[in-house]
C-alpha positions in Angstrom: -23.5 3.9 -15.7 -19.8 4.0 -16.4 -20.1 3.3 -20.0 -22.0 6.8 -20.5 -18.8 8.4 -18.9 -16.5 6.9 -21.6 -13.9 9.3 -23.2 -15.6 10.9 -26.5 -19.2 10.6 -25.1 -21.2 13.9 -25.2 -21.7 13.5 -21.4 -18.1 13.1 -20.5 -16.7 15.9 -22.7 -19.6 18.1 -21.0 -18.4 17.2 -17.7 -14.7 17.6 -18.1 -15.0 20.9 -19.9 -17.1 22.5 -17.3 -15.4 25.4 -15.6 -17.5 24.9 -12.6 -15.6 21.9 -11.8 -12.5 24.1 -11.4 -14.2 26.9 -9.5 -15.8 24.6 -7.2 -12.8 22.6 -6.4 -10.7 25.8 -5.8 -13.3 26.9 -3.2 -12.8 23.9 -1.2 -10.6 24.1 1.8 -7.3 22.5 1.2 -5.2 20.8 3.9 -2.1 22.3 5.2 1.1 20.4 3.9 4.6 21.0 4.1 5.2 19.3 0.6 8.0 21.1 -1.3 5.5 21.3 -4.4 2.1 20.5 -2.9 -1.0 19.9 -5.4 -3.1 22.9 -6.5 -6.4 21.3 -6.7 -8.3 20.2 -3.4 -10.1 16.8 -3.4 -13.9 16.3 -3.2 -15.7 14.3 -0.9 -12.8 14.0 1.7 -13.4 14.8 5.4 -10.1 13.9 6.7 -6.3 14.4 5.7 -3.1 12.5 6.3 -0.2 14.3 7.7 2.7 15.2 5.4 5.6 12.9 5.5 7.7 15.5 7.2 5.4 15.9 10.1 5.4 12.4 11.3 8.7 10.8 12.9 8.7 6.9 13.5 10.4 6.2 17.0 11.9 2.8 18.1 10.1 -0.3 16.7 9.7 -2.8 13.9 8.5 -0.4 11.5 11.5 1.9 12.0 13.8 -1.2 11.7 12.3 -2.1 8.4 12.6 1.5 7.2 16.1 1.5 8.3 17.0 -1.4 6.4 15.2 -0.1 3.3 17.2 3.2 3.3 20.4 1.2 3.7 19.4 -0.2 0.1 18.2 3.2 -1.3 21.8 4.4 -0.4 23.6 1.7 -1.7 21.9 1.1 -5.1 24.0 2.5 -8.1 21.7 5.0 -10.1 24.3 4.5 -13.1 23.2 0.7 -13.3 19.6 1.9 -12.9 20.0 4.2 -15.7 21.5 1.4 -18.3 18.3 0.2 -19.8 17.1 3.6 -20.3 20.4 5.2 -21.7 20.7 2.0 -24.1 17.1 2.4 -25.4 17.4 5.9 -25.9 20.6 5.6 -27.8 23.0 7.5 -25.5 26.1 6.3 -23.6 25.7 4.0 -20.8 29.0 5.5 -19.3 30.5 2.0 -18.8 27.9 1.0 -16.3 27.1 -2.6 -15.6 23.6 -4.0 -16.6 21.3 -5.6 -14.1 19.7 -9.0 -14.1 16.4 -10.1 -13.1 13.4 -7.9 -14.1 15.9 -5.2 -15.1 18.0 -7.4 -17.7 18.3 -5.4 -21.0 16.4 -8.5 -22.5 13.5 -8.7 -20.1 10.2 -7.5 -21.6 9.2 -5.0 -18.9 12.5 -3.6 -17.7 12.7 0.1 -16.4 9.7 -0.4 -14.1 11.6 -0.9 -10.9 13.3 2.8 -11.4 9.8 4.2 -10.8 9.6 2.6 -7.3 13.1 3.8 -6.5 12.1 7.2 -7.4 9.2 7.3 -5.2 11.2 5.5 -2.3 14.0 8.1 -2.7 11.4 11.1 -2.5 9.5 9.7 0.5 12.9 8.9 2.2 13.8 12.6 1.8 10.3 13.7 2.4 10.2 12.0 5.8 13.6 12.4 7.0 15.4 15.0 4.9 17.8 12.3 3.8 20.1 14.2 1.5 21.6 11.1 0.0 18.2 9.9 -1.2 17.6 13.3 -2.7 20.9 13.0 -4.5 20.0 9.8 -5.8 16.7 10.7 -7.2 17.9 14.0 -8.7 20.7 12.3 -10.4 18.3 9.8 -12.1 15.8 12.5 -13.0 18.4 14.7 -14.7 19.5 11.7 -16.8 15.9 10.8 -17.7 15.5 14.3 -19.2 18.7 13.6 -21.3 17.1 10.5 -22.6 14.1 12.3 -23.7 16.1 14.9 -25.4 17.5 12.3 -27.6 14.1 10.7 -28.7 14.2 11.9 -32.3 17.8 10.3 -32.7 16.4 7.2 -31.3 13.2 7.2 -33.5 10.9 7.9 -30.6 8.0 10.4 -30.3 8.5 13.5 -28.3 8.3 12.7 -24.5 8.5 9.0 -24.5 10.5 7.4 -21.7 11.3 3.8 -20.9 13.8 1.1 -21.2 12.2 -0.6 -24.2 11.2 0.5 -27.6 8.2 2.5 -28.3 7.2 -0.1 -30.9 5.7 -2.3 -28.2 3.2 0.2 -27.8 2.3 -0.1 -31.7 2.1 -4.1 -31.3 0.1 -3.6 -28.2 -2.5 -1.6 -30.2 -2.5 -3.9 -33.1 -3.1 -7.0 -30.8 0.4 -8.4 -31.8 2.3 -7.9 -28.6 3.7 -11.4 -27.7 7.0 -10.7 -25.8 5.4 -10.5 -22.2 5.7 -6.9 -22.0 3.1 -4.8 -20.0 4.2 -1.4 -21.4 1.5 0.8 -19.9 2.2 -0.8 -16.5 5.9 0.5 -16.7 4.9 3.8 -17.9 2.6 4.2 -14.8 5.8 3.1 -12.4 7.9 5.8 -14.0 5.2 8.5 -14.1 4.5 7.9 -10.4 8.0 8.0 -9.4 8.6 11.4 -11.3 5.5 12.7 -9.7 6.8 11.9 -6.1 10.1 13.3 -6.8 8.4 16.6 -8.1 6.1 16.7 -5.0 8.4 15.8 -2.1 11.7 17.1 -3.3 10.5 20.0 -5.6 12.9 18.7 -8.6 12.4 20.6 -11.8 13.8 17.6 -14.0 11.2 15.4 -12.6 8.5 17.8 -13.5 10.0 18.3 -16.8 10.3 14.6 -17.8 6.7 13.9 -16.1 4.9 16.5 -18.1 6.6 15.7 -21.2 5.8 11.8 -20.7 2.2 12.8 -19.8 2.0 14.5 -22.9 3.0 11.7 -25.1 0.5 9.5 -23.2 -2.4 11.9 -24.0 -1.4 12.3 -27.6 -0.9 8.5 -28.0 -4.1 7.4 -26.3 -6.2 10.4 -27.9 -5.7 8.7 -31.4 -7.2 5.3 -30.5 -11.0 4.5 -30.8 -13.0 3.6 -27.6 -12.9 0.0 -28.6 -9.2 -0.4 -29.5 -8.5 1.4 -26.2 -10.5 -1.3 -24.3 -8.7 -4.0 -25.9 -5.3 -2.4 -25.1 -6.7 -2.4 -21.4 -6.8 -6.3 -21.4 -3.0 -6.1 -20.9 -1.9 -5.0 -17.5 -1.6 -1.1 -17.1 -0.8 -0.5 -13.5 -2.1 2.7 -11.8 -2.5 4.8 -15.1 -5.8 6.2 -14.0 -4.5 7.0 -10.7 -1.2 8.8 -11.6 -3.2 10.9 -14.4 -5.6 11.8 -12.0 -2.9 12.8 -9.4 -1.3 14.9 -12.0 -4.6 16.8 -12.4 -4.6 17.4 -8.9 -0.9 18.7 -9.1 -1.4 20.9 -12.1 -5.0 21.9 -12.1 -5.1 20.8 -16.0 -8.3 18.9 -16.6 -6.7 17.4 -19.8 -5.2 15.0 -17.5 -8.7 13.8 -16.1 -9.7 13.3 -19.8 -6.5 11.1 -20.4 -7.2 9.2 -17.0 -10.6 8.2 -18.1 -9.4 6.7 -21.2 -7.8 3.8 -18.8 -11.2 3.0 -17.4 -11.5 -0.7 -18.2 -15.6 -1.1 -18.4 -15.4 -4.7 -18.1 -14.0 -4.8 -14.7 -15.4 -1.6 -13.4 -18.9 -1.8 -14.5 -19.9 -5.2 -12.4 -18.3 -3.5 -9.4 -20.5 -0.3 -9.9 -23.4 -2.9 -9.7 -21.9 -4.5 -6.5 -21.1 -7.8 -8.4 -18.2 -10.1 -7.7 -16.8 -11.0 -11.0 -13.3 -11.3 -9.8 -12.8 -15.2 -10.3 -9.9 -15.8 -12.5 -8.6 -12.1 -12.8 -5.0 -11.3 -12.2 -5.4 -9.7 -8.6 -2.8 -7.0 -8.9 -4.1 -5.8 -12.2 -7.3 -4.7 -10.6 -6.7 -3.2 -7.5 -4.8 -0.1 -9.2 -8.1 0.2 -11.3 -10.2 0.9 -8.0 -7.8 3.0 -6.7 -7.7 5.1 -10.1 -11.5 5.0 -9.6 -11.5 6.4 -6.1 -9.0 9.1 -7.1 -11.4 10.3 -10.1 -14.2 10.3 -7.4 -12.2 12.8 -5.4 -11.6 14.8 -8.6 -15.0 14.8 -10.3 -17.5 13.9 -7.4 -19.0 11.2 -9.5 -20.5 8.9 -7.0 -20.1 5.9 -9.5 -16.5 6.0 -9.0 -16.7 5.8 -5.1 -19.2 2.9 -5.3 -16.7 1.0 -7.4 -13.9 1.5 -4.9 -15.9 0.9 -1.9 -17.8 -2.3 -3.2 -14.4 -3.6 -4.6 -12.9 -3.3 -1.3 -15.6 -4.8 0.6 -16.0 -7.7 -1.7 -12.1 -8.5 -1.6 -11.8 -8.2 2.1 -14.6 -10.3 3.0 -14.5 -13.0 0.4 -11.0 -13.1 -1.2 -8.6 -12.2 1.7 -6.7 -14.7 4.1 -6.4 -14.0 7.7 -3.2 -11.9 7.2 -5.2 -9.6 5.1 -3.1 -10.7 2.0 -5.2 -11.9 -1.2 -4.5 -14.0 -4.3 -3.1 -17.3 -5.0 -0.7 -17.9 -8.0 -1.2 -13.9 -8.4 -5.0 -14.5 -9.1 -8.5 -14.2 -7.7 -10.5 -17.4 -7.3 -14.1 -17.9 -6.6 -15.6 -16.0 -3.8 -14.8 -17.3 -0.3 -12.3 -20.0 -1.6 -9.7 -19.9 1.1 -8.8 -23.5 2.4 -8.7 -24.7 -1.2 -5.7 -22.3 -1.8 -3.2 -22.7 0.9 -0.1 -23.3 -1.1 3.2 -21.9 -1.6 2.4 -18.9 -3.9 0.0 -17.2 -1.8 -0.3 -13.4 -1.0 1.7 -11.5 -3.6 3.2 -8.5 -1.7 2.1 -5.9 -4.2 -1.5 -7.1 -3.8 -1.4 -6.0 0.0 0.5 -2.9 -0.9 -2.3 -1.7 -3.2 -5.0 -2.7 -0.7 -3.3 -0.4 1.9 -3.4 2.3 -0.6 -7.0 1.8 -1.4 -8.0 1.4 2.4 -6.5 4.7 3.4 -8.0 6.3 0.4 -11.4 5.1 1.6 -11.0 6.1 5.2 -10.6 9.8 4.0 -14.3 9.8 3.0 -15.6 7.5 5.7 -14.7 7.5 9.3 -18.0 5.8 10.7 -16.5 2.6 11.7 -13.0 1.2 12.2 -13.1 -1.4 9.6 -10.7 0.3 7.1 -8.2 0.6 9.7 -8.7 -2.6 11.3 -8.1 -4.3 8.0 -4.9 -1.8 7.4 -3.6 -2.8 10.7 -4.0 -6.7 10.2 -2.5 -6.4 6.6 0.5 -4.1 7.5 1.5 -5.8 10.6 1.2 -9.4 9.4 1.6 -9.7 5.8 3.7 -6.3 4.7 5.9 -5.9 7.7 6.5 -9.9 7.6 7.5 -9.9 3.9 10.8 -8.3 4.7 13.7 -10.3 5.9 15.2 -8.7 9.3 18.4 -10.6 8.9 19.1 -8.6 5.5 20.8 -5.4 5.8 19.2 -4.3 2.5 15.6 -5.2 3.5 15.3 -8.2 1.1 11.8 -8.9 0.4 9.6 -12.0 -0.4 7.3 -12.0 -3.6 4.9 -14.6 -2.0 4.1 -15.3 1.8 3.4 -19.0 1.6 0.8 -20.7 3.3 1.2 -24.3 2.6 1.8 -26.4 5.9 5.6 -26.5 6.5 6.3 -23.5 4.4 9.5 -21.7 4.6 9.2 -17.9 3.9 11.1 -16.5 0.9 9.7 -17.4 -2.5 10.3 -15.3 -5.7 7.8 -15.0 -8.6 7.1 -17.7 -11.3 8.9 -15.6 -13.8 12.5 -15.5 -12.4 12.2 -17.6 -9.2 14.4 -17.3 -6.5 13.7 -16.9 -2.7 14.4 -13.4 -1.2 15.2 -10.5 -3.5 18.9 -9.5 -4.3 20.4 -6.3 -4.7 20.9 -6.4 -8.7 19.3 -9.7 -9.9 15.8 -9.4 -8.8 14.1 -6.3 -9.4 10.5 -7.6 -8.9 7.5 -5.5 -8.5 7.2 -6.7 -5.0 10.6 -5.8 -4.2 9.9 -2.2 -5.6 6.6 -1.9 -3.5 8.6 -2.9 -0.5 10.8 -0.1 -0.9 7.7 2.1 -1.1 5.7 1.1 1.7 8.7 0.8 4.1 9.7 4.5 3.3 5.9 5.5 3.9 5.0 3.9 7.4 4.2 7.6 8.6 1.5 8.2 6.3 -1.3 6.6 8.1 -0.6 6.6 11.8 -2.6 9.8 12.4 -5.1 11.7 10.1 -6.7 15.2 11.1 -9.5 17.7 10.0 -10.2 21.2 11.6 -10.8 20.1 14.9 -9.9 16.4 15.3 -7.0 14.5 15.3 -7.4 10.6 14.4 -4.9 8.0 16.1 -5.4 5.0 13.6 -2.5 2.9 14.4 -0.4 2.2 17.5 3.5 2.6 16.9 5.9 4.5 18.7 6.1 7.8 16.7 5.8 11.5 16.9 3.3 13.8 14.9 3.4 17.6 14.6 0.1 19.0 14.1 1.0 22.5 12.9 -2.1 23.9 12.6 -2.7 23.7 16.4 0.8 24.0 17.6 0.8 20.7 18.9 3.1 17.7 18.9 2.0 14.2 20.1 4.4 11.5 21.0 3.1 8.0 21.1 5.0 5.5 23.1 4.4 1.7 22.9 5.5 -1.8 22.7 2.1 -2.7 21.0 1.4 -5.6 20.1 3.7 -7.2 22.7 1.7 -5.2 25.2 -1.7 -4.0 25.0 -1.2 -0.5 25.8 0.0 2.8 24.2 0.8 6.2 25.6 0.3 9.6 24.0 1.8 12.8 25.4 0.5 16.2 24.3 3.1 19.0 23.8 1.2 22.4 23.4 -2.2 23.6 24.4 -5.5 24.1 22.9 -9.0 22.8 22.6 -9.7 19.9 20.0 -10.7 16.4 19.9 -8.5 13.3 19.8 -10.2 10.3 18.0 -8.9 6.9 18.9 -9.5 3.8 17.0 -11.0 0.9 19.3 -10.6 -2.2 17.1 -13.4 -4.4 16.5 -11.2 -7.4 17.9 -11.0 -6.0 21.5 -13.0 -6.0 24.5 -13.0 -4.1 27.7 -10.8 -1.3 26.1 -10.3 1.9 28.4 -8.8 5.3 27.9 -7.4 7.3 30.8 -6.2 11.0 30.5 -3.6 11.9 33.2 -4.6 8.6 35.1 -8.2 9.3 35.3 -11.2 7.9 33.4 -12.6 10.1 30.7 -16.3 10.8 31.5 -18.7 11.1 28.5 -16.6 9.3 26.1 -17.9 6.1 24.4 -15.5 3.3 24.1 -17.0 0.8 21.8 -15.2 -1.9 19.8 -15.4 -1.1 16.0 -15.7 2.7 16.7 -13.5 5.9 17.3 -13.6 7.0 20.9 -13.6 10.8 21.0 -11.8 12.9 23.8 -13.1 16.4 23.6 -11.3 18.7 26.0 -9.0 21.8 26.3 -5.4 20.2 26.3 -2.5 21.2 28.4 1.1 20.6 27.6 2.0 17.4 29.3 -1.3 16.0 29.2 -1.3 11.9 28.7 -3.5 9.7 27.3 -3.2 5.9 28.0 -4.9 3.5 25.9 -5.6 -0.2 26.8 -6.8 -2.5 24.2 -7.0 -6.1 25.9 -5.8 -9.1 23.7 -7.2 -12.5 23.5 -7.1 -15.5 21.4 -9.6 -15.5 18.3 -9.9 -17.8 15.2 -10.3 -16.4 11.7 -12.0 -19.5 10.0 -11.7 -20.1 6.2 -14.8 -19.1 4.6 -15.3 -22.3 2.7 -14.3 -24.6 5.6 -15.2 -23.5 9.2 -13.2 -26.6 10.6 -10.0 -24.9 9.1 -8.8 -21.5 10.8 -5.9 -19.4 11.6 -5.3 -18.1 15.2 -5.2 -14.3 16.1 -4.0 -12.8 19.2 -5.5 -9.4 19.1 -4.3 -8.0 15.8 -1.5 -10.7 15.5 -1.8 -13.6 13.2 0.1 -16.7 14.9 1.9 -19.2 13.0 3.4 -22.7 14.2 7.1 -22.6 14.7 8.7 -25.8 13.3 12.2 -27.1 12.7 11.5 -29.1 9.5 9.0 -29.2 6.6 5.9 -31.2 6.3 3.0 -31.1 4.1 -0.1 -32.4 5.9 -2.2 -29.7 7.7 -1.7 -30.2 11.5 -4.4 -30.2 13.9 -4.5 -27.6 17.0 -6.6 -28.0 20.1 -7.7 -24.4 20.6 -8.3 -24.8 24.3 -4.8 -25.5 24.8 -3.6 -21.9 23.6 -1.7 -19.9 26.1 0.9 -17.2 25.9 4.4 -18.2 27.3 6.0 -14.9 27.6 5.1 -11.3 28.6 8.0 -9.7 26.8 7.7 -11.3 23.5 5.0 -12.8 21.1 5.7 -16.4 22.3 2.6 -18.9 22.7 2.1 -22.6 22.9 -0.8 -25.1 22.1 -1.1 -28.8 21.6 -1.3 -30.3 18.0 -1.6 -34.0 17.5 -1.0 -34.6 21.0 2.3 -32.8 21.1 3.4 -29.3 22.2 3.8 -26.8 19.5 5.2 -23.3 19.8 3.5 -20.5 18.0 4.9 -17.0 17.0 3.7 -13.8 15.2 3.4 -14.4 11.6 5.5 -11.2 10.8 8.5 -12.7 12.8 8.5 -16.1 11.1 11.1 -15.4 8.3 13.3 -18.3 9.0 11.2 -21.1 10.5 9.1 -23.9 8.8 5.7 -22.6 9.8 2.0 -23.4 9.6 -0.8 -20.8 9.7 -4.1 -22.4 9.1 -4.9 -25.4 11.2 -7.8 -28.3 11.6 -9.1 -26.8 14.6 -11.1 -28.5 17.6 -12.5 -27.1 20.9 -12.8 -23.3 21.6 -10.2 -20.6 22.2 -9.7 -19.3 26.0 -12.3 -16.7 26.6 -10.4 -14.6 29.1 -8.0 -11.9 27.6 -4.3 -12.9 28.5 -2.9 -9.7 27.6 -4.4 -6.6 29.4 -2.7 -3.4 30.4 -2.4 -4.3 34.1 -0.6 -7.7 33.4 1.4 -6.7 30.2 
């Protein structure tokens, strides 16, 4: 049981002090990485690895467009303004910089969280593209953060402390008297995660120095607390503290950080999940998902299968009983009763951060289990529909919506309850969802392909190029998917290895050709990976066909209410004015009206209605869930020969 592995227990102390742990991990085969400063400890229980950012390049497509808008903002944002709250808090000059508004206003309780998102995004931008402006932005900030820590004694703070608010907020939190709305450990996680990314992807010594000092402060502070006091502290959102501390263990090999990470395991949430119990009703959604990610990272550090069960069962419970058709979760930022979907179709659905973290959890789970396509079927649905669709393509800086509304006649662009607004702004928002949007849109290359010693996995279909250095091979994927149903992979280089291609559960009649010929001996089954084993020659071309058809995704609590999917794409009604009543949709009238765009039509209330992709519905009044009648057309309307 999780409680037996609590910090301070004899079982835990014996476990983390065992030198066998370190020796065993060091004997494992580490993945090849071109990170500037890669981790020193290999992960347990992992059978496939993601390619490093630098080995995957996005080519033309919507993901690249989202990335470009995001990088435009990363270049634009003023580092001096972003340092204002740190410098003011640590009692050094703000150098005449203008302060920010929104969630980074000098009076906002959890100011300084957003800077961690920026550091991560700058690091990923540099790691993937070698973008020197992103590198300069990041290293300018980390140098200043070290200066802030150096003035801690004069500011009245303990060694290593770093944030935009007083250390006394932690004293109040520990004493049960914090009432200003701050979530201080949540902020510390963001700062630590950003510093770690800059250390790993840029190799910046200031990031390393600041992170290790801050982590030391975390260890010292939490080591003084009793188990019961620490569990009470964890009732206030603490972000991904278990994750980042475990990642610091992987980076340094120092098991002290595993001990510190375990102090942030919240037994009241994790123990039910360890027993496969859904007790999520009423919990703040985005507070929970990082706990599950942290559990999974600790599994990969320790081999303790309880951690794996927590993460795996949490993912299954959430995706099967709490997710909307787009893959997004939560209403008013909270979980509700299992399967309650149609009762919660309103304006503040699907917080972006939830999906960002669910994507992280999903890719982490995939590395330990590739037996089905379930993980990346969900990943594709959530990334394509919710996450990509959360950015405004008309914004040069990639403005983001906090919620993606599902009420009938909704207009996308809705900020949080605390602060309001529509789309994020340059200097007056700084919401968590704006921050996670920066991160996800600079990391699209991290999950398209995975590899092991002899296999490359093709999980996602987007124009891109991957360099598999261990095999001296490059693979270029060319596609306009999901507008078309096909994707082409061309191999440069030669050798004997296996290509494993995801055949989504939603398709039927999929096919794979190599150099125009059917592949003998390859099983092509929806919901499984198709394996092509051969000795490859440079120029070999693989053509994948994934026929698409209409499907309904019914609300678990009311099967007469459903969203409509076309292959992986969730469709939404395209209206010119708002309304409030859920419209009907005659499913048998659905048809595709364009072969070059995701445009469709159907009949609603006796009138024709146009439908478009959910991820393209930023500036229309839309409707995604319908009262349905009839059945969808059964024949695929997008096959490779007709697309």
